[in-house]
C-alpha positions, 0 to 999 in steps of 0.5 A: 525954376530955370535950367540952363544948357549949352547949346550950339546955334548954326548961323547962316545968310542965304539970298531972300525969296518967297518960300526960303523957309518952306525949302529949308523946312521942308530939307531938313524935315526930309532929313528927320532934322527937328528944328528946336529953336528958329530966328529968321529975318530978311534984310532986303536981299538977303535972309539971315537964319539963326538955328538949333537943331536936333542934328546941327552936324547933319543941318551944317551939311544940308544947308552947305549942299542949299549953298549957306555957308552956316557958322557954329556959335555957342550959346544958352537955352534956358527954360523957365516957367511959362509965366509972367515975371519968369524971364525979367528973374532971369535976365536981372541975375544976368544983368546984376552979373554985370554980363551983356546980353548980346541976343535973345530969341524966345517963346512959349507957345501955350506950354506950360514952360518957355524957352530962350536962347541966348548969347551973352558977353560970359555964357560960362557964368551965366551958365552957373548964375542960372544953374545954382 
């Protein structure tokens, strides 16, 4: 059974360089801020990140000191069993409701459950559909 929850995600860009992720993660760790979800991609000279942390307000201030102006976006986290076909069930519910998924980030690791982070065209409706 999948469980959906509201979350806030930080989005920001920084000048890309070797070791940037190490700098960001070290600064967050030193400030006792846990990374819950992370997406990063380099696009030449720019690195783009989407991040959920245990303390987004503190992370946003820390990132500002590092030169990143992070914006906050509402997203949904969905935890589900780590079994084949589980994301298919969730994405089908969303598709059948005519809701577009704009972004999806996910991982399962070796745990019994997996988590995805999504931004949709109707987050409020997705929360109701998944949690019913």
